N, CA, C and O atoms as a CHARMM CRD file, in Angstrom:
* protein
*
  256
    1    1 UNK  N     -2.85900  70.70500  -7.04200 PROA 1      0.00000
    2    1 UNK  CA    -4.26800  70.52300  -7.28000 PROA 1      0.00000
    3    1 UNK  C     -5.04300  71.83400  -7.14200 PROA 1      0.00000
    4    1 UNK  O     -6.02300  72.04700  -7.85600 PROA 1      0.00000
    5    2 UNK  N     -4.62200  72.69900  -6.25000 PROA 2      0.00000
    6    2 UNK  CA    -5.36300  73.94200  -6.07300 PROA 2      0.00000
    7    2 UNK  C     -5.24900  74.83700  -7.29400 PROA 2      0.00000
    8    2 UNK  O     -6.19200  75.55500  -7.62900 PROA 2      0.00000
    9    3 UNK  N     -4.11600  74.80000  -7.95500 PROA 3      0.00000
   10    3 UNK  CA    -3.95700  75.58200  -9.17300 PROA 3      0.00000
   11    3 UNK  C     -4.93500  75.12800 -10.24300 PROA 3      0.00000
   12    3 UNK  O     -5.50500  75.94900 -10.96100 PROA 3      0.00000
   13    4 UNK  N     -5.12900  73.81900 -10.34800 PROA 4      0.00000
   14    4 UNK  CA    -6.09800  73.27400 -11.29500 PROA 4      0.00000
   15    4 UNK  C     -7.50700  73.71800 -10.93400 PROA 4      0.00000
   16    4 UNK  O     -8.29400  74.05600 -11.81800 PROA 4      0.00000
   17    5 UNK  N     -7.83300  73.72100  -9.65000 PROA 5      0.00000
   18    5 UNK  CA    -9.15400  74.16900  -9.21000 PROA 5      0.00000
   19    5 UNK  C     -9.37100  75.63700  -9.56900 PROA 5      0.00000
   20    5 UNK  O    -10.46300  76.01500  -9.99400 PROA 5      0.00000
   21    6 UNK  N     -8.35400  76.45400  -9.40400 PROA 6      0.00000
   22    6 UNK  CA    -8.45700  77.86800  -9.76900 PROA 6      0.00000
   23    6 UNK  C     -8.76200  78.00000 -11.25400 PROA 6      0.00000
   24    6 UNK  O     -9.62900  78.77800 -11.65300 PROA 6      0.00000
   25    7 UNK  N     -8.05000  77.24300 -12.06200 PROA 7      0.00000
   26    7 UNK  CA    -8.27100  77.30300 -13.51000 PROA 7      0.00000
   27    7 UNK  C     -9.68800  76.86500 -13.85500 PROA 7      0.00000
   28    7 UNK  O    -10.34100  77.48800 -14.69200 PROA 7      0.00000
   29    8 UNK  N    -10.17200  75.79400 -13.21800 PROA 8      0.00000
   30    8 UNK  CA   -11.52900  75.30800 -13.48700 PROA 8      0.00000
   31    8 UNK  C    -12.56200  76.36900 -13.11400 PROA 8      0.00000
   32    8 UNK  O    -13.50100  76.60600 -13.87400 PROA 8      0.00000
   33    9 UNK  N    -12.40600  77.00400 -11.96700 PROA 9      0.00000
   34    9 UNK  CA   -13.35300  78.04100 -11.55100 PROA 9      0.00000
   35    9 UNK  C    -13.33000  79.22900 -12.50600 PROA 9      0.00000
   36    9 UNK  O    -14.38400  79.76400 -12.85000 PROA 9      0.00000
   37   10 UNK  N    -12.15300  79.64500 -12.93500 PROA 10     0.00000
   38   10 UNK  CA   -12.04500  80.77900 -13.84800 PROA 10     0.00000
   39   10 UNK  C    -12.68500  80.45000 -15.18900 PROA 10     0.00000
   40   10 UNK  O    -13.46600  81.24000 -15.72000 PROA 10     0.00000
   41   11 UNK  N    -12.35600  79.28700 -15.73600 PROA 11     0.00000
   42   11 UNK  CA   -12.87900  78.89600 -17.04300 PROA 11     0.00000
   43   11 UNK  C    -14.39500  78.72300 -17.00700 PROA 11     0.00000
   44   11 UNK  O    -15.08600  79.06200 -17.96800 PROA 11     0.00000
   45   12 UNK  N    -14.91000  78.19700 -15.89800 PROA 12     0.00000
   46   12 UNK  CA   -16.35400  77.97200 -15.80600 PROA 12     0.00000
   47   12 UNK  C    -17.13800  79.25000 -15.51800 PROA 12     0.00000
   48   12 UNK  O    -18.36800  79.24300 -15.54800 PROA 12     0.00000
   49   13 UNK  N    -16.43500  80.34000 -15.24100 PROA 13     0.00000
   50   13 UNK  CA   -17.11300  81.61000 -14.97200 PROA 13     0.00000
   51   13 UNK  C    -17.66000  81.72800 -13.56600 PROA 13     0.00000
   52   13 UNK  O    -18.53700  82.55200 -13.31000 PROA 13     0.00000
   53   14 UNK  N    -17.15900  80.92000 -12.65700 PROA 14     0.00000
   54   14 UNK  CA   -17.66300  80.91300 -11.28500 PROA 14     0.00000
   55   14 UNK  C    -16.95600  81.92500 -10.38100 PROA 14     0.00000
   56   14 UNK  O    -17.18600  81.93800  -9.17200 PROA 14     0.00000
   57   15 UNK  N    -16.10400  82.76400 -10.95100 PROA 15     0.00000
   58   15 UNK  CA   -15.34900  83.72600 -10.14400 PROA 15     0.00000
   59   15 UNK  C    -16.04000  85.08400 -10.20600 PROA 15     0.00000
   60   15 UNK  O    -16.30900  85.61200 -11.28500 PROA 15     0.00000
   61   16 UNK  N    -16.31800  85.63000  -9.04700 PROA 16     0.00000
   62   16 UNK  CA   -16.90100  86.97000  -8.95300 PROA 16     0.00000
   63   16 UNK  C    -15.74500  87.96600  -8.83500 PROA 16     0.00000
   64   16 UNK  O    -15.24600  88.22400  -7.74000 PROA 16     0.00000
   65   17 UNK  N    -15.32600  88.52000  -9.97600 PROA 17     0.00000
   66   17 UNK  CA   -14.11100  89.33700 -10.03400 PROA 17     0.00000
   67   17 UNK  C    -14.15200  90.57600  -9.15800 PROA 17     0.00000
   68   17 UNK  O    -13.12300  90.91100  -8.57100 PROA 17     0.00000
   69   18 UNK  N    -15.28500  91.28800  -9.02700 PROA 18     0.00000
   70   18 UNK  CA   -15.27900  92.42100  -8.08700 PROA 18     0.00000
   71   18 UNK  C    -14.99100  91.98800  -6.64600 PROA 18     0.00000
   72   18 UNK  O    -14.31700  92.70200  -5.90400 PROA 18     0.00000
   73   19 UNK  N    -15.50000  90.82000  -6.25600 PROA 19     0.00000
   74   19 UNK  CA   -15.21700  90.31800  -4.90400 PROA 19     0.00000
   75   19 UNK  C    -13.75200  89.92400  -4.76100 PROA 19     0.00000
   76   19 UNK  O    -13.14500  90.14200  -3.71300 PROA 19     0.00000
   77   20 UNK  N    -13.18300  89.34000  -5.82000 PROA 20     0.00000
   78   20 UNK  CA   -11.76100  88.99000  -5.80600 PROA 20     0.00000
   79   20 UNK  C    -10.92600  90.24700  -5.58800 PROA 20     0.00000
   80   20 UNK  O     -9.96900  90.23400  -4.81500 PROA 20     0.00000
   81   21 UNK  N    -11.28500  91.32000  -6.26500 PROA 21     0.00000
   82   21 UNK  CA   -10.55600  92.57800  -6.12600 PROA 21     0.00000
   83   21 UNK  C    -10.62500  93.10700  -4.69000 PROA 21     0.00000
   84   21 UNK  O     -9.61700  93.54400  -4.13400 PROA 21     0.00000
   85   22 UNK  N    -11.81200  93.06500  -4.10100 PROA 22     0.00000
   86   22 UNK  CA   -11.98100  93.55300  -2.71900 PROA 22     0.00000
   87   22 UNK  C    -11.16500  92.70000  -1.74900 PROA 22     0.00000
   88   22 UNK  O    -10.47200  93.23500  -0.88300 PROA 22     0.00000
   89   23 UNK  N    -11.24600  91.38300  -1.89000 PROA 23     0.00000
   90   23 UNK  CA   -10.51800  90.48800  -0.98600 PROA 23     0.00000
   91   23 UNK  C     -9.01000  90.66200  -1.14800 PROA 23     0.00000
   92   23 UNK  O     -8.27600  90.66700  -0.16000 PROA 23     0.00000
   93   24 UNK  N     -8.54600  90.80400  -2.39000 PROA 24     0.00000
   94   24 UNK  CA    -7.11300  90.99100  -2.62900 PROA 24     0.00000
   95   24 UNK  C     -6.61700  92.29300  -2.00600 PROA 24     0.00000
   96   24 UNK  O     -5.57100  92.31500  -1.35900 PROA 24     0.00000
   97   25 UNK  N     -7.36300  93.37000  -2.20000 PROA 25     0.00000
   98   25 UNK  CA    -6.96600  94.66200  -1.61200 PROA 25     0.00000
   99   25 UNK  C     -6.96300  94.60300  -0.08800 PROA 25     0.00000
  100   25 UNK  O     -6.04900  95.11900   0.55600 PROA 25     0.00000
  101   26 UNK  N     -7.98900  93.97200   0.48900 PROA 26     0.00000
  102   26 UNK  CA    -8.07400  93.86700   1.94800 PROA 26     0.00000
  103   26 UNK  C     -6.93500  93.00100   2.49200 PROA 26     0.00000
  104   26 UNK  O     -6.38800  93.29800   3.55400 PROA 26     0.00000
  105   27 UNK  N     -6.57900  91.94700   1.78100 PROA 27     0.00000
  106   27 UNK  CA    -5.48300  91.07900   2.22400 PROA 27     0.00000
  107   27 UNK  C     -4.15200  91.80900   2.20600 PROA 27     0.00000
  108   27 UNK  O     -3.35200  91.68100   3.13200 PROA 27     0.00000
  109   28 UNK  N     -3.92000  92.56900   1.15700 PROA 28     0.00000
  110   28 UNK  CA    -2.67700  93.33800   1.06400 PROA 28     0.00000
  111   28 UNK  C     -2.62000  94.39700   2.16100 PROA 28     0.00000
  112   28 UNK  O     -1.59500  94.55700   2.82500 PROA 28     0.00000
  113   29 UNK  N     -3.72100  95.11900   2.34700 PROA 29     0.00000
  114   29 UNK  CA    -3.75700  96.15800   3.38400 PROA 29     0.00000
  115   29 UNK  C     -3.60400  95.55600   4.77900 PROA 29     0.00000
  116   29 UNK  O     -2.89000  96.10100   5.62000 PROA 29     0.00000
  117   30 UNK  N     -4.27200  94.43300   5.01900 PROA 30     0.00000
  118   30 UNK  CA    -4.17000  93.78300   6.32800 PROA 30     0.00000
  119   30 UNK  C     -2.77700  93.26500   6.60700 PROA 30     0.00000
  120   30 UNK  O     -2.27800  93.38300   7.72600 PROA 30     0.00000
  121   31 UNK  N     -2.14800  92.69300   5.59900 PROA 31     0.00000
  122   31 UNK  CA    -0.77200  92.21600   5.78000 PROA 31     0.00000
  123   31 UNK  C      0.18500  93.35300   6.05300 PROA 31     0.00000
  124   31 UNK  O      1.05600  93.25100   6.91700 PROA 31     0.00000
  125   32 UNK  N      0.02100  94.43200   5.31700 PROA 32     0.00000
  126   32 UNK  CA     0.88600  95.59900   5.51200 PROA 32     0.00000
  127   32 UNK  C      0.67000  96.20500   6.89700 PROA 32     0.00000
  128   32 UNK  O      1.63100  96.51800   7.59900 PROA 32     0.00000
  129   33 UNK  N     -0.59500  96.37000   7.28500 PROA 33     0.00000
  130   33 UNK  CA    -0.90000  96.98800   8.57600 PROA 33     0.00000
  131   33 UNK  C     -0.44300  96.10800   9.73700 PROA 33     0.00000
  132   33 UNK  O      0.04900  96.61600  10.74500 PROA 33     0.00000
  133   34 UNK  N     -0.60200  94.79600   9.60000 PROA 34     0.00000
  134   34 UNK  CA    -0.21200  93.92200  10.70600 PROA 34     0.00000
  135   34 UNK  C      1.30100  93.93400  10.93800 PROA 34     0.00000
  136   34 UNK  O      1.75700  93.79400  12.07300 PROA 34     0.00000
  137   35 UNK  N      2.06500  94.09900   9.88200 PROA 35     0.00000
  138   35 UNK  CA     3.51400  94.21000  10.04900 PROA 35     0.00000
  139   35 UNK  C      3.85600  95.49800  10.78200 PROA 35     0.00000
  140   35 UNK  O      4.67700  95.50100  11.69900 PROA 35     0.00000
  141   36 UNK  N      3.22800  96.58100  10.37700 PROA 36     0.00000
  142   36 UNK  CA     3.49800  97.87400  11.02500 PROA 36     0.00000
  143   36 UNK  C      3.11600  97.83500  12.50900 PROA 36     0.00000
  144   36 UNK  O      3.86300  98.31100  13.36400 PROA 36     0.00000
  145   37 UNK  N      1.96000  97.27100  12.79700 PROA 37     0.00000
  146   37 UNK  CA     1.49900  97.19200  14.18900 PROA 37     0.00000
  147   37 UNK  C      2.34900  96.18500  14.96200 PROA 37     0.00000
  148   37 UNK  O      2.69100  96.41800  16.12100 PROA 37     0.00000
  149   38 UNK  N      2.68700  95.06700  14.32000 PROA 38     0.00000
  150   38 UNK  CA     3.49200  94.04200  14.98100 PROA 38     0.00000
  151   38 UNK  C      4.84600  94.54300  15.42400 PROA 38     0.00000
  152   38 UNK  O      5.38900  94.06000  16.41800 PROA 38     0.00000
  153   39 UNK  N      5.40300  95.50200  14.70600 PROA 39     0.00000
  154   39 UNK  CA     6.69900  96.06500  15.10000 PROA 39     0.00000
  155   39 UNK  C      6.58300  96.95200  16.33400 PROA 39     0.00000
  156   39 UNK  O      7.58000  97.18700  17.01800 PROA 39     0.00000
  157   40 UNK  N      5.39000  97.44400  16.62800 PROA 40     0.00000
  158   40 UNK  CA     5.19300  98.31500  17.78100 PROA 40     0.00000
  159   40 UNK  C      4.93900  97.53200  19.07300 PROA 40     0.00000
  160   40 UNK  O      5.17700  98.04200  20.16700 PROA 40     0.00000
  161   41 UNK  N      4.46000  96.30700  18.94300 PROA 41     0.00000
  162   41 UNK  CA     4.11500  95.49000  20.10100 PROA 41     0.00000
  163   41 UNK  C      5.33500  94.65700  20.50100 PROA 41     0.00000
  164   41 UNK  O      6.01100  94.10200  19.63500 PROA 41     0.00000
  165   42 UNK  N      5.62400  94.56500  21.79400 PROA 42     0.00000
  166   42 UNK  CA     6.77000  93.76100  22.23800 PROA 42     0.00000
  167   42 UNK  C      6.62300  92.29000  21.81800 PROA 42     0.00000
  168   42 UNK  O      5.52000  91.74200  21.81500 PROA 42     0.00000
  169   43 UNK  N      7.73700  91.67200  21.46900 PROA 43     0.00000
  170   43 UNK  CA     7.73400  90.29000  20.99000 PROA 43     0.00000
  171   43 UNK  C      7.12600  89.33500  22.00800 PROA 43     0.00000
  172   43 UNK  O      6.41100  88.40400  21.63600 PROA 43     0.00000
  173   44 UNK  N      7.40000  89.55700  23.27100 PROA 44     0.00000
  174   44 UNK  CA     6.87400  88.68700  24.32500 PROA 44     0.00000
  175   44 UNK  C      5.34500  88.74700  24.37600 PROA 44     0.00000
  176   44 UNK  O      4.69500  87.72700  24.60300 PROA 44     0.00000
  177   45 UNK  N      4.77300  89.92300  24.16700 PROA 45     0.00000
  178   45 UNK  CA     3.31200  90.06200  24.18200 PROA 45     0.00000
  179   45 UNK  C      2.69500  89.31600  23.00100 PROA 45     0.00000
  180   45 UNK  O      1.66300  88.66200  23.15400 PROA 45     0.00000
  181   46 UNK  N      3.31100  89.40700  21.84000 PROA 46     0.00000
  182   46 UNK  CA     2.80500  88.68400  20.66900 PROA 46     0.00000
  183   46 UNK  C      2.90000  87.18800  20.90100 PROA 46     0.00000
  184   46 UNK  O      1.96500  86.44900  20.59300 PROA 46     0.00000
  185   47 UNK  N      4.01400  86.73900  21.43800 PROA 47     0.00000
  186   47 UNK  CA     4.20300  85.31200  21.71300 PROA 47     0.00000
  187   47 UNK  C      3.12600  84.79000  22.65300 PROA 47     0.00000
  188   47 UNK  O      2.53200  83.74300  22.39600 PROA 47     0.00000
  189   48 UNK  N      2.87000  85.51300  23.74400 PROA 48     0.00000
  190   48 UNK  CA     1.84300  85.07500  24.69200 PROA 48     0.00000
  191   48 UNK  C      0.44900  85.15200  24.07900 PROA 48     0.00000
  192   48 UNK  O     -0.40500  84.31400  24.37000 PROA 48     0.00000
  193   49 UNK  N      0.21900  86.14000  23.24300 PROA 49     0.00000
  194   49 UNK  CA    -1.07200  86.23600  22.56500 PROA 49     0.00000
  195   49 UNK  C     -1.32600  85.04100  21.65200 PROA 49     0.00000
  196   49 UNK  O     -2.44100  84.52300  21.59100 PROA 49     0.00000
  197   50 UNK  N     -0.29300  84.61200  20.94900 PROA 50     0.00000
  198   50 UNK  CA    -0.42100  83.44300  20.07300 PROA 50     0.00000
  199   50 UNK  C     -0.65100  82.18300  20.90500 PROA 50     0.00000
  200   50 UNK  O     -1.47400  81.34300  20.54100 PROA 50     0.00000
  201   51 UNK  N      0.06200  82.04800  22.00500 PROA 51     0.00000
  202   51 UNK  CA    -0.10000  80.86700  22.87000 PROA 51     0.00000
  203   51 UNK  C     -1.50200  80.81500  23.45000 PROA 51     0.00000
  204   51 UNK  O     -2.15100  79.77100  23.40000 PROA 51     0.00000
  205   52 UNK  N     -1.97600  81.91600  23.99600 PROA 52     0.00000
  206   52 UNK  CA    -3.31100  81.95100  24.60400 PROA 52     0.00000
  207   52 UNK  C     -4.38900  81.69100  23.55400 PROA 52     0.00000
  208   52 UNK  O     -5.32800  80.93500  23.80300 PROA 52     0.00000
  209   53 UNK  N     -4.26000  82.30600  22.39500 PROA 53     0.00000
  210   53 UNK  CA    -5.24100  82.09300  21.33200 PROA 53     0.00000
  211   53 UNK  C     -5.26100  80.62700  20.91400 PROA 53     0.00000
  212   53 UNK  O     -6.33500  80.05400  20.72800 PROA 53     0.00000
  213   54 UNK  N     -4.10500  80.02100  20.76500 PROA 54     0.00000
  214   54 UNK  CA    -4.03700  78.60800  20.40400 PROA 54     0.00000
  215   54 UNK  C     -4.66400  77.70800  21.45100 PROA 54     0.00000
  216   54 UNK  O     -5.38600  76.76900  21.11400 PROA 54     0.00000
  217   55 UNK  N     -4.39500  77.98500  22.71400 PROA 55     0.00000
  218   55 UNK  CA    -4.98500  77.18300  23.78900 PROA 55     0.00000
  219   55 UNK  C     -6.50100  77.33500  23.84700 PROA 55     0.00000
  220   55 UNK  O     -7.21700  76.35000  24.02300 PROA 55     0.00000
  221   56 UNK  N     -6.98800  78.54900  23.70000 PROA 56     0.00000
  222   56 UNK  CA    -8.44100  78.79000  23.73600 PROA 56     0.00000
  223   56 UNK  C     -9.12700  78.09000  22.56300 PROA 56     0.00000
  224   56 UNK  O    -10.14400  77.42100  22.74700 PROA 56     0.00000
  225   57 UNK  N     -8.57700  78.24100  21.37000 PROA 57     0.00000
  226   57 UNK  CA    -9.19000  77.59400  20.20800 PROA 57     0.00000
  227   57 UNK  C     -9.11700  76.07500  20.30300 PROA 57     0.00000
  228   57 UNK  O    -10.08600  75.38900  19.97900 PROA 57     0.00000
  229   58 UNK  N     -7.98200  75.54400  20.74300 PROA 58     0.00000
  230   58 UNK  CA    -7.85300  74.09900  20.89100 PROA 58     0.00000
  231   58 UNK  C     -8.84900  73.55800  21.91600 PROA 58     0.00000
  232   58 UNK  O     -9.47300  72.51900  21.70200 PROA 58     0.00000
  233   59 UNK  N     -8.98800  74.26900  23.01700 PROA 59     0.00000
  234   59 UNK  CA    -9.93500  73.85100  24.05300 PROA 59     0.00000
  235   59 UNK  C    -11.37000  73.91400  23.54900 PROA 59     0.00000
  236   59 UNK  O    -12.16400  73.01400  23.82300 PROA 59     0.00000
  237   60 UNK  N    -11.70700  74.96100  22.82200 PROA 60     0.00000
  238   60 UNK  CA   -13.07800  75.09600  22.32600 PROA 60     0.00000
  239   60 UNK  C    -13.38800  74.02800  21.28800 PROA 60     0.00000
  240   60 UNK  O    -14.51900  73.54700  21.22600 PROA 60     0.00000
  241   61 UNK  N    -12.42000  73.64800  20.47600 PROA 61     0.00000
  242   61 UNK  CA   -12.63700  72.58700  19.49100 PROA 61     0.00000
  243   61 UNK  C    -12.72500  71.22600  20.17600 PROA 61     0.00000
  244   61 UNK  O    -13.52600  70.38300  19.77400 PROA 61     0.00000
  245   62 UNK  N    -11.90600  71.00300  21.21300 PROA 62     0.00000
  246   62 UNK  CA   -11.86900  69.70400  21.87100 PROA 62     0.00000
  247   62 UNK  C    -13.07500  69.48100  22.78100 PROA 62     0.00000
  248   62 UNK  O    -13.60600  68.37300  22.85400 PROA 62     0.00000
  249   63 UNK  N    -13.50500  70.54100  23.47500 PROA 63     0.00000
  250   63 UNK  CA   -14.53500  70.35800  24.51100 PROA 63     0.00000
  251   63 UNK  C    -15.86200  71.02500  24.17900 PROA 63     0.00000
  252   63 UNK  O    -16.82800  70.88400  24.92900 PROA 63     0.00000
  253   64 UNK  N    -15.92100  71.73400  23.09200 PROA 64     0.00000
  254   64 UNK  CA   -17.14000  72.50600  22.90700 PROA 64     0.00000
  255   64 UNK  C    -17.84600  72.35100  21.66600 PROA 64     0.00000
  256   64 UNK  O    -18.88300  72.98300  21.46300 PROA 64     0.00000
């Protein structure tokens, strides 16, 4: 269904192509940089960071 939505937006002219270009470039750069940085950080630190972030977000959604 999302592919159909993309086609509808493109055909209807609702796509701001300069913004698409900026977002695509930023996504590629961010993905590349996060891999490089992720290799420098110990696996245990990343694991705990993901756990803490998940707990904080879950708590804020549930109680706040």
